[in-house]
C-alpha positions as a Markdown table, in Angstrom:
| # | Residue | x | y | z |
|---|---|---|---|---|
| 1 | Unk | 104.3 | 15.0 | 191.2 |
| 2 | Unk | 106.0 | 14.5 | 194.6 |
| 3 | Unk | 105.1 | 17.0 | 197.4 |
| 4 | Unk | 107.3 | 18.4 | 200.2 |
| 5 | Unk | 106.6 | 16.6 | 203.5 |
| 6 | Unk | 105.3 | 13.4 | 201.9 |
| 7 | Unk | 106.7 | 10.4 | 203.9 |
| 8 | Unk | 109.4 | 8.4 | 202.2 |
| 9 | Unk | 109.0 | 4.7 | 201.1 |
| 10 | Unk | 112.5 | 3.4 | 201.3 |
| 11 | Unk | 113.1 | 0.7 | 198.7 |
| 12 | Unk | 115.7 | -1.9 | 198.4 |
| 13 | Unk | 116.1 | -3.7 | 195.1 |
| 14 | Unk | 117.7 | -7.2 | 194.8 |
| 15 | Unk | 119.2 | -7.7 | 191.4 |
| 16 | Unk | 120.0 | -5.0 | 188.7 |
| 17 | Unk | 120.1 | -6.6 | 185.3 |
| 18 | Unk | 117.2 | -6.4 | 182.7 |
| 19 | Unk | 114.3 | -6.4 | 185.2 |
| 20 | Unk | 116.4 | -4.3 | 187.7 |
| 21 | Unk | 116.8 | -1.6 | 185.1 |
| 22 | Unk | 113.1 | -1.5 | 184.3 |
| 23 | Unk | 112.1 | -1.4 | 188.0 |
| 24 | Unk | 114.7 | 1.3 | 188.7 |
| 25 | Unk | 113.2 | 3.5 | 186.0 |
| 26 | Unk | 109.7 | 3.0 | 187.5 |
| 27 | Unk | 110.8 | 3.8 | 191.0 |
| 28 | Unk | 112.6 | 7.0 | 189.8 |
| 29 | Unk | 109.6 | 8.1 | 187.7 |
| 30 | Unk | 106.4 | 7.3 | 189.6 |
| 31 | Unk | 106.3 | 10.2 | 192.0 |
| 32 | Unk | 107.0 | 12.7 | 189.2 |
| 33 | Unk | 103.8 | 11.7 | 187.3 |
| 34 | Unk | 101.4 | 10.7 | 190.0 |
| 35 | Unk | 100.3 | 12.3 | 193.3 |
| 36 | Unk | 101.4 | 9.5 | 195.6 |
| 37 | Unk | 100.8 | 9.1 | 199.3 |
| 38 | Unk | 104.4 | 8.0 | 199.8 |
| 39 | Unk | 107.6 | 9.2 | 198.1 |
| 40 | Unk | 109.7 | 6.3 | 196.8 |
| 41 | Unk | 113.3 | 6.6 | 197.8 |
| 42 | Unk | 115.8 | 4.4 | 196.0 |
| 43 | Unk | 117.8 | 3.5 | 199.1 |
| 44 | Unk | 120.0 | 0.5 | 198.1 |
| 45 | Unk | 120.5 | -2.0 | 195.3 |
| 46 | Unk | 122.0 | -5.5 | 195.9 |
| 47 | Unk | 124.2 | -7.6 | 193.7 |
| 48 | Unk | 126.8 | -10.3 | 194.1 |
| 49 | Unk | 129.9 | -8.4 | 192.8 |
| 50 | Unk | 130.7 | -5.2 | 194.7 |
| 51 | Unk | 132.2 | -3.2 | 191.8 |
| 52 | Unk | 129.5 | -4.1 | 189.4 |
| 53 | Unk | 126.6 | -3.4 | 191.8 |
| 54 | Unk | 128.2 | -0.1 | 192.8 |
| 55 | Unk | 128.3 | 0.9 | 189.1 |
| 56 | Unk | 124.7 | -0.2 | 188.7 |
| 57 | Unk | 123.7 | 2.0 | 191.7 |
| 58 | Unk | 125.3 | 5.0 | 190.1 |
| 59 | Unk | 123.8 | 4.3 | 186.7 |
| 60 | Unk | 120.3 | 3.4 | 187.9 |
| 61 | Unk | 119.9 | 6.1 | 190.5 |
| 62 | Unk | 120.3 | 4.1 | 193.8 |
| 63 | Unk | 121.8 | 5.9 | 196.8 |
| 64 | Unk | 123.9 | 2.9 | 197.9 |
| 65 | Unk | 124.9 | -0.6 | 197.0 |
| 66 | Unk | 125.3 | -3.9 | 198.9 |
| 67 | Unk | 126.4 | -7.4 | 198.2 |
| 68 | Unk | 124.4 | -9.3 | 200.9 |
| 69 | Unk | 120.6 | -9.1 | 200.6 |
| 70 | Unk | 120.3 | -10.5 | 204.2 |
| 71 | Unk | 121.9 | -7.4 | 205.6 |
| 72 | Unk | 119.5 | -5.2 | 203.7 |
| 73 | Unk | 116.4 | -7.2 | 204.8 |
| 74 | Unk | 117.5 | -6.7 | 208.4 |
| 75 | Unk | 117.8 | -3.0 | 208.1 |
| 76 | Unk | 115.2 | -0.9 | 210.0 |
| 77 | Unk | 115.4 | 1.9 | 207.4 |
| 78 | Unk | 114.0 | -0.3 | 204.5 |
| 79 | Unk | 110.3 | -0.4 | 204.0 |
| 80 | Unk | 110.0 | -2.4 | 200.8 |
| 81 | Unk | 112.1 | -5.1 | 199.1 |
| 82 | Unk | 111.8 | -5.4 | 195.3 |
| 83 | Unk | 113.0 | -8.8 | 194.0 |
| 84 | Unk | 114.5 | -8.9 | 190.5 |
| 85 | Unk | 116.6 | -12.0 | 190.7 |
| 86 | Unk | 116.3 | -15.5 | 189.0 |
| 87 | Unk | 113.4 | -17.6 | 190.2 |
| 88 | Unk | 115.4 | -19.9 | 192.4 |
| 89 | Unk | 116.1 | -17.1 | 194.9 |
| 90 | Unk | 112.6 | -15.6 | 195.1 |
| 91 | Unk | 111.2 | -17.7 | 197.9 |
| 92 | Unk | 114.1 | -17.3 | 200.3 |
| 93 | Unk | 114.4 | -13.6 | 199.9 |
| 94 | Unk | 110.6 | -12.9 | 200.0 |
| 95 | Unk | 110.0 | -15.0 | 203.0 |
| 96 | Unk | 112.8 | -13.3 | 204.9 |
| 97 | Unk | 111.7 | -9.9 | 203.9 |
| 98 | Unk | 108.1 | -10.6 | 204.9 |
| 99 | Unk | 109.2 | -12.0 | 208.2 |
| 100 | Unk | 111.0 | -8.7 | 208.8 |
| 101 | Unk | 107.8 | -6.8 | 208.1 |
| 102 | Unk | 108.8 | -5.4 | 204.7 |
| 103 | Unk | 106.4 | -5.0 | 201.8 |
| 104 | Unk | 107.5 | -7.1 | 198.9 |
| 105 | Unk | 107.3 | -6.7 | 195.1 |
| 106 | Unk | 108.5 | -9.9 | 193.3 |
| 107 | Unk | 109.1 | -10.5 | 189.7 |
| 108 | Unk | 107.2 | -13.3 | 187.9 |
| 109 | Unk | 106.8 | -16.2 | 187.9 |
| 110 | Unk | 106.4 | -16.1 | 191.7 |
| 111 | Unk | 108.7 | -19.0 | 192.4 |
| 112 | Unk | 110.2 | -22.1 | 190.8 |
| 113 | Unk | 107.7 | -24.5 | 192.3 |
| 114 | Unk | 104.2 | -24.7 | 193.8 |
| 115 | Unk | 105.7 | -25.5 | 197.2 |
| 116 | Unk | 107.8 | -22.4 | 197.2 |
| 117 | Unk | 104.9 | -20.3 | 196.1 |
| 118 | Unk | 102.7 | -21.7 | 198.8 |
| 119 | Unk | 105.4 | -20.8 | 201.4 |
| 120 | Unk | 105.5 | -17.3 | 200.1 |
| 121 | Unk | 101.8 | -16.9 | 200.3 |
| 122 | Unk | 101.8 | -18.2 | 203.9 |
| 123 | Unk | 104.5 | -15.7 | 204.8 |
| 124 | Unk | 102.6 | -12.9 | 203.2 |
| 125 | Unk | 99.4 | -13.7 | 205.1 |
| 126 | Unk | 101.3 | -13.9 | 208.4 |
| 127 | Unk | 103.1 | -10.6 | 207.8 |
| 128 | Unk | 100.0 | -8.6 | 206.9 |
| 129 | Unk | 101.9 | -6.4 | 204.5 |
| 130 | Unk | 101.7 | -5.8 | 200.8 |
| 131 | Unk | 103.0 | -8.7 | 198.7 |
| 132 | Unk | 102.7 | -8.2 | 194.9 |
| 133 | Unk | 103.9 | -10.2 | 192.0 |
| 134 | Unk | 105.0 | -8.3 | 188.9 |
| 135 | Unk | 102.7 | -9.2 | 186.0 |
| 136 | Unk | 103.1 | -5.8 | 184.4 |
| 137 | Unk | 101.3 | -6.5 | 181.1 |
| 138 | Unk | 98.0 | -6.2 | 182.9 |
| 139 | Unk | 99.0 | -2.5 | 183.4 |
| 140 | Unk | 99.3 | -1.8 | 179.7 |
| 141 | Unk | 96.5 | 0.7 | 179.1 |
| 142 | Unk | 95.0 | -1.4 | 176.2 |
| 143 | Unk | 95.0 | -4.5 | 178.3 |
| 144 | Unk | 93.4 | -2.7 | 181.2 |
| 145 | Unk | 90.8 | -1.3 | 178.8 |
| 146 | Unk | 90.0 | -4.8 | 177.5 |
| 147 | Unk | 89.3 | -5.9 | 181.0 |
| 148 | Unk | 86.9 | -3.0 | 181.5 |
| 149 | Unk | 85.1 | -3.8 | 178.3 |
| 150 | Unk | 84.7 | -7.5 | 179.1 |
| 151 | Unk | 83.5 | -6.6 | 182.6 |
| 152 | Unk | 81.0 | -4.1 | 181.2 |
| 153 | Unk | 79.5 | -6.8 | 178.9 |
| 154 | Unk | 80.7 | -5.1 | 175.7 |
| 155 | Unk | 81.4 | -8.4 | 174.0 |
| 156 | Unk | 78.8 | -10.4 | 175.9 |
| 157 | Unk | 79.6 | -13.7 | 177.5 |
| 158 | Unk | 83.1 | -15.0 | 176.9 |
| 159 | Unk | 83.1 | -18.2 | 174.7 |
| 160 | Unk | 86.6 | -18.7 | 173.6 |
| 161 | Unk | 90.1 | -17.2 | 174.1 |
| 162 | Unk | 93.4 | -17.7 | 172.4 |
| 163 | Unk | 96.7 | -16.2 | 173.6 |
| 164 | Unk | 100.3 | -16.3 | 172.3 |
| 165 | Unk | 103.6 | -15.0 | 173.5 |
| 166 | Unk | 106.0 | -15.2 | 170.6 |
| 167 | Unk | 109.7 | -14.3 | 170.7 |
| 168 | Unk | 112.7 | -15.4 | 168.5 |
| 169 | Unk | 115.8 | -14.6 | 170.6 |
| 170 | Unk | 116.7 | -18.3 | 170.9 |
| 171 | Unk | 116.1 | -19.3 | 167.2 |
| 172 | Unk | 119.9 | -19.0 | 166.6 |
| 173 | Unk | 121.3 | -22.2 | 168.0 |
| 174 | Unk | 124.6 | -20.5 | 168.8 |
| 175 | Unk | 123.1 | -18.2 | 171.4 |
| 176 | Unk | 124.9 | -19.4 | 174.5 |
| 177 | Unk | 123.5 | -20.8 | 177.7 |
| 178 | Unk | 122.4 | -18.3 | 180.4 |
| 179 | Unk | 120.5 | -18.8 | 183.6 |
| 180 | Unk | 117.2 | -18.6 | 181.8 |
| 181 | Unk | 118.1 | -22.0 | 180.2 |
| 182 | Unk | 118.9 | -23.7 | 183.5 |
| 183 | Unk | 115.9 | -25.3 | 185.2 |
| 184 | Unk | 117.6 | -25.1 | 188.6 |
| 185 | Unk | 117.7 | -21.3 | 188.4 |
| 186 | Unk | 114.8 | -20.4 | 186.1 |
| 187 | Unk | 112.3 | -23.2 | 187.0 |
| 188 | Unk | 111.1 | -23.5 | 183.4 |
| 189 | Unk | 111.7 | -22.0 | 180.0 |
| 190 | Unk | 109.2 | -20.4 | 177.7 |
| 191 | Unk | 106.4 | -21.8 | 179.8 |
| 192 | Unk | 107.3 | -19.8 | 183.0 |
| 193 | Unk | 109.1 | -16.9 | 181.5 |
| 194 | Unk | 106.5 | -15.8 | 179.0 |
| 195 | Unk | 103.7 | -18.3 | 179.2 |
| 196 | Unk | 103.0 | -17.1 | 182.8 |
| 197 | Unk | 102.3 | -13.6 | 181.3 |
| 198 | Unk | 99.6 | -14.8 | 178.9 |
| 199 | Unk | 98.0 | -17.0 | 181.6 |
| 200 | Unk | 97.8 | -13.9 | 183.9 |
| 201 | Unk | 96.6 | -11.7 | 181.0 |
| 202 | Unk | 93.8 | -14.0 | 180.0 |
| 203 | Unk | 92.6 | -14.4 | 183.6 |
| 204 | Unk | 92.9 | -10.7 | 184.2 |
| 205 | Unk | 91.0 | -9.6 | 181.1 |
| 206 | Unk | 88.2 | -12.3 | 181.4 |
| 207 | Unk | 88.0 | -12.1 | 185.2 |
| 208 | Unk | 88.1 | -15.9 | 185.3 |
| 209 | Unk | 90.6 | -18.5 | 186.4 |
| 210 | Unk | 91.6 | -21.6 | 184.6 |
| 211 | Unk | 90.2 | -24.8 | 186.1 |
| 212 | Unk | 92.2 | -27.3 | 184.1 |
| 213 | Unk | 94.7 | -27.7 | 181.3 |
| 214 | Unk | 96.2 | -30.1 | 178.8 |
| 215 | Unk | 99.4 | -29.4 | 177.0 |
| 216 | Unk | 102.9 | -30.2 | 175.8 |
| 217 | Unk | 106.3 | -28.6 | 176.2 |
| 218 | Unk | 109.4 | -29.3 | 174.2 |
| 219 | Unk | 113.1 | -28.4 | 173.9 |
| 220 | Unk | 114.2 | -28.0 | 170.3 |
| 221 | Unk | 117.9 | -27.4 | 170.9 |
| 222 | Unk | 119.2 | -29.8 | 173.5 |
| 223 | Unk | 122.6 | -28.2 | 174.1 |
| 224 | Unk | 124.2 | -24.8 | 173.5 |
| 225 | Unk | 127.6 | -23.1 | 173.8 |
| 226 | Unk | 128.6 | -22.2 | 177.4 |
| 227 | Unk | 128.4 | -18.4 | 177.9 |
| 228 | Unk | 131.7 | -16.6 | 178.3 |
| 229 | Unk | 132.0 | -15.2 | 181.8 |
| 230 | Unk | 131.0 | -11.5 | 181.9 |
| 231 | Unk | 130.0 | -11.4 | 178.3 |
| 232 | Unk | 127.6 | -8.7 | 177.0 |
| 233 | Unk | 124.0 | -9.0 | 178.4 |
| 234 | Unk | 124.8 | -12.3 | 180.1 |
| 235 | Unk | 123.5 | -11.0 | 183.4 |
| 236 | Unk | 120.1 | -10.4 | 181.9 |
| 237 | Unk | 119.9 | -14.0 | 180.7 |
| 238 | Unk | 118.9 | -12.9 | 177.2 |
| 239 | Unk | 122.0 | -13.6 | 175.3 |
| 240 | Unk | 125.7 | -13.1 | 175.8 |
| 241 | Unk | 129.0 | -14.2 | 174.2 |
| 242 | Unk | 129.7 | -17.9 | 173.6 |
| 243 | Unk | 132.7 | -19.3 | 175.4 |
| 244 | Unk | 134.4 | -22.7 | 175.2 |
| 245 | Unk | 132.4 | -26.0 | 175.2 |
| 246 | Unk | 128.8 | -26.9 | 175.3 |
| 247 | Unk | 126.2 | -27.6 | 178.0 |
| 248 | Unk | 122.7 | -29.0 | 178.2 |
| 249 | Unk | 119.5 | -26.9 | 177.9 |
| 250 | Unk | 117.3 | -28.1 | 180.8 |
| 251 | Unk | 114.2 | -26.0 | 180.2 |
| 252 | Unk | 111.5 | -26.0 | 177.6 |
| 253 | Unk | 111.8 | -23.9 | 174.4 |
| 254 | Unk | 108.1 | -23.9 | 173.6 |
| 255 | Unk | 104.8 | -24.7 | 175.3 |
| 256 | Unk | 101.4 | -25.3 | 173.7 |
| 257 | Unk | 98.4 | -25.9 | 176.0 |
| 258 | Unk | 94.6 | -25.4 | 176.2 |
| 259 | Unk | 92.3 | -25.2 | 179.1 |
| 260 | Unk | 88.9 | -24.2 | 180.4 |
| 261 | Unk | 87.9 | -21.1 | 182.3 |
| 262 | Unk | 85.4 | -21.1 | 185.2 |
| 263 | Unk | 82.5 | -20.3 | 182.9 |
| 264 | Unk | 83.4 | -23.3 | 180.7 |
| 265 | Unk | 84.9 | -21.0 | 178.0 |
| 266 | Unk | 87.8 | -22.6 | 176.0 |
| 267 | Unk | 91.3 | -21.1 | 176.1 |
| 268 | Unk | 94.3 | -21.9 | 173.9 |
| 269 | Unk | 97.9 | -20.8 | 174.7 |
| 270 | Unk | 101.2 | -20.8 | 172.9 |
| 271 | Unk | 104.6 | -19.6 | 174.3 |
| 272 | Unk | 107.8 | -19.9 | 172.3 |
| 273 | Unk | 111.2 | -18.3 | 171.9 |
| 274 | Unk | 111.5 | -19.7 | 168.3 |
| 275 | Unk | 109.0 | -17.6 | 166.3 |
| 276 | Unk | 111.4 | -16.0 | 163.8 |
| 277 | Unk | 110.4 | -12.4 | 163.2 |
| 278 | Unk | 108.4 | -12.0 | 166.4 |
| 279 | Unk | 110.3 | -10.0 | 169.0 |
| 280 | Unk | 107.8 | -9.5 | 171.8 |
| 281 | Unk | 104.4 | -10.5 | 170.4 |
| 282 | Unk | 102.3 | -10.9 | 173.5 |
| 283 | Unk | 98.8 | -11.4 | 172.0 |
| 284 | Unk | 95.3 | -12.4 | 172.9 |
| 285 | Unk | 91.9 | -12.5 | 171.3 |
| 286 | Unk | 88.7 | -12.8 | 173.3 |
| 287 | Unk | 85.6 | -14.0 | 171.5 |
| 288 | Unk | 82.2 | -13.4 | 173.1 |
| 289 | Unk | 78.6 | -13.8 | 172.2 |
| 290 | Unk | 78.3 | -10.1 | 171.1 |
| 291 | Unk | 81.8 | -9.4 | 169.8 |
| 292 | Unk | 85.6 | -9.9 | 170.1 |
| 293 | Unk | 88.6 | -8.0 | 171.4 |
| 294 | Unk | 92.2 | -8.5 | 170.1 |
| 295 | Unk | 95.5 | -7.2 | 171.3 |
| 296 | Unk | 99.2 | -7.5 | 170.3 |
| 297 | Unk | 101.9 | -5.9 | 172.5 |
| 298 | Unk | 104.0 | -5.1 | 169.4 |
| 299 | Unk | 101.2 | -2.6 | 168.7 |
| 300 | Unk | 100.7 | -1.9 | 172.4 |
| 301 | Unk | 98.7 | 1.3 | 172.1 |
| 302 | Unk | 95.9 | -0.3 | 170.0 |
| 303 | Unk | 93.0 | -2.5 | 171.0 |
| 304 | Unk | 90.8 | -4.0 | 168.3 |
| 305 | Unk | 87.1 | -4.4 | 168.9 |
| 306 | Unk | 84.5 | -6.3 | 166.7 |
| 307 | Unk | 80.9 | -5.5 | 167.6 |
| 308 | Unk | 78.6 | -8.2 | 166.3 |
| 309 | Unk | 75.6 | -6.0 | 167.0 |
| 310 | Unk | 76.5 | -3.6 | 164.2 |
| 311 | Unk | 74.7 | -3.9 | 160.8 |
| 312 | Unk | 76.1 | -6.5 | 158.5 |
| 313 | Unk | 77.1 | -3.9 | 155.9 |
| 314 | Unk | 79.3 | -2.1 | 158.6 |
| 315 | Unk | 81.0 | -5.0 | 160.3 |
| 316 | Unk | 84.7 | -5.4 | 160.9 |
| 317 | Unk | 87.3 | -4.8 | 163.6 |
| 318 | Unk | 87.6 | -1.2 | 164.9 |
| 319 | Unk | 91.0 | 0.0 | 166.0 |
| 320 | Unk | 90.8 | 1.8 | 169.3 |
| 321 | Unk | 93.8 | 4.1 | 169.8 |
| 322 | Unk | 94.3 | 3.8 | 173.5 |
| 323 | Unk | 95.8 | 7.2 | 174.3 |
| 324 | Unk | 92.8 | 9.1 | 175.6 |
| 325 | Unk | 92.9 | 10.6 | 179.1 |
| 326 | Unk | 89.8 | 8.6 | 180.0 |
| 327 | Unk | 91.6 | 5.3 | 179.2 |
| 328 | Unk | 93.3 | 3.4 | 182.1 |
| 329 | Unk | 96.5 | 5.1 | 183.3 |
| 330 | Unk | 96.6 | 7.6 | 180.5 |
| 331 | Unk | 95.7 | 10.6 | 182.7 |
| 332 | Unk | 99.3 | 10.5 | 184.0 |
| 333 | Unk | 100.9 | 11.0 | 180.6 |
| 334 | Unk | 100.8 | 12.7 | 177.2 |
| 335 | Unk | 98.2 | 14.3 | 175.0 |
| 336 | Unk | 96.1 | 11.9 | 172.9 |
| 337 | Unk | 98.0 | 10.1 | 170.1 |
| 338 | Unk | 101.3 | 10.2 | 171.9 |
| 339 | Unk | 101.8 | 6.5 | 172.7 |
| 340 | Unk | 103.4 | 4.8 | 175.7 |
| 341 | Unk | 106.1 | 2.2 | 175.7 |
| 342 | Unk | 107.2 | -1.0 | 177.5 |
| 343 | Unk | 108.6 | 0.9 | 180.5 |
| 344 | Unk | 105.3 | 2.6 | 181.4 |
| 345 | Unk | 103.7 | -0.6 | 182.7 |
| 346 | Unk | 106.4 | -0.8 | 185.4 |
| 347 | Unk | 105.7 | 2.8 | 186.4 |
| 348 | Unk | 102.0 | 2.0 | 186.7 |
| 349 | Unk | 102.9 | -1.0 | 188.8 |
| 350 | Unk | 104.8 | 1.3 | 191.3 |
| 351 | Unk | 101.9 | 3.8 | 191.3 |
| 352 | Unk | 99.3 | 1.1 | 192.1 |
| 353 | Unk | 101.6 | -0.5 | 194.7 |
| 354 | Unk | 102.4 | 2.7 | 196.5 |
| 355 | Unk | 98.7 | 3.8 | 196.5 |
| 356 | Unk | 97.7 | 0.4 | 198.0 |
| 357 | Unk | 100.4 | 0.8 | 200.7 |
| 358 | Unk | 99.1 | 4.3 | 201.5 |
| 359 | Unk | 95.5 | 3.4 | 201.5 |
| 360 | Unk | 95.7 | 0.0 | 203.2 |
| 361 | Unk | 94.1 | -1.6 | 200.1 |
| 362 | Unk | 95.2 | -4.8 | 198.4 |
| 363 | Unk | 98.0 | -4.5 | 195.8 |
| 364 | Unk | 97.1 | -6.9 | 192.9 |
| 365 | Unk | 98.2 | -9.3 | 191.6 |
| 366 | Unk | 98.9 | -10.7 | 195.1 |
| 367 | Unk | 101.2 | -13.6 | 196.0 |
| 368 | Unk | 98.0 | -15.7 | 196.0 |
| 369 | Unk | 97.3 | -14.7 | 192.4 |
| 370 | Unk | 100.9 | -15.7 | 191.6 |
| 371 | Unk | 100.5 | -19.0 | 193.3 |
| 372 | Unk | 97.5 | -19.8 | 191.1 |
| 373 | Unk | 99.6 | -19.1 | 188.0 |
| 374 | Unk | 102.3 | -21.3 | 189.4 |
| 375 | Unk | 99.7 | -24.1 | 189.8 |
| 376 | Unk | 98.8 | -23.6 | 186.1 |
| 377 | Unk | 102.4 | -23.9 | 185.0 |
| 378 | Unk | 102.9 | -27.0 | 187.1 |
| 379 | Unk | 99.8 | -28.6 | 185.6 |
| 380 | Unk | 101.0 | -27.9 | 182.1 |
| 381 | Unk | 104.3 | -29.6 | 182.9 |
| 382 | Unk | 102.5 | -32.6 | 184.5 |
| 383 | Unk | 100.2 | -32.9 | 181.5 |
| 384 | Unk | 103.1 | -32.9 | 179.1 |
| 385 | Unk | 104.9 | -35.6 | 181.1 |
| 386 | Unk | 101.7 | -37.7 | 181.1 |
| 387 | Unk | 101.0 | -37.7 | 177.3 |
| 388 | Unk | 99.1 | -34.4 | 177.5 |
| 389 | Unk | 96.5 | -35.8 | 180.0 |
| 390 | Unk | 94.0 | -33.4 | 181.5 |
| 391 | Unk | 95.1 | -31.8 | 184.7 |
| 392 | Unk | 92.7 | -30.0 | 187.1 |
| 393 | Unk | 93.9 | -26.8 | 188.7 |
| 394 | Unk | 93.5 | -26.9 | 192.5 |
| 395 | Unk | 91.2 | -24.1 | 193.6 |
| 396 | Unk | 91.7 | -21.9 | 196.6 |
| 397 | Unk | 89.8 | -19.2 | 198.5 |
| 398 | Unk | 92.3 | -16.4 | 198.0 |
């Protein structure tokens, strides 16, 4: 919990829709469950429409609102800028904030292009402050436990990985156009929005990066109704109300690709918004020489483990209920058996970031980690455009 006399960390958040709401909850909660070296202060939230952002500030717990992010970045009383806007704005805001000496938390994917991501990494290196990208699924306790078990050799050497991110919110062809379906704003569709998560999750759990990929992306529904201005949930980009006329969908609806990890292990990936019946099934299975691990976010408090060293008459997957205080992040929360939810990963993100700022450590995943994922996404797009040809992932020293 927060303590009297703990210095404040004054936060400005840019954007206040779906991700803004989750980040706000995390900033409000973190100091109440963890003993932090700095006390997050929700100083100001930024949006384009003055009345709407003022209402968001009241509802989400921010002390003030603003319509110009540039004025906020220039303020001396802001320590950290949290970017929760569409991808086409990430680079400009982050570079400006870093140049002003602010710590930066940026939603994923890091940018809309490799060039933008590279510029963000350079700005972070020059600024010498914390620059974290928001891959929050790695802070789900079961995912963090899977990483520990792989690192401890529990399943032996990794041989093969498969990962999926399955949603169905676009399966209805009458769902209208939003910014998430516009390449100029979103950068890509299922590939970047949810495919980026499974790339990061696989690399995080295995401790290895992808060295090359081959894949294909496709758009099933080429045009959709134009969204009515100000319709329900339109700001989040996850739906809305159809207006008059139709417009083109300029991003992918699904992506399927495979690759190799640094050890030579094979990895297969699928990201789609058309898997009817699947709402948020972020899944992976890691097969090793001595066993396997399996995870599905729709059962987020469970990790399955198969131990090949057990006697043949006692084999099968064991369900680990990841709610024990000894499990990653669980010491902050409830008695065993009282599961966590989607929002807790964002609280863990704030806790890790604030601890890194206080200690001078490195808040991961860094912008350099985000750049690597951006290179993977770009390689998948290039592969698809070239008849699924193999594309090597440039390595770096970060």
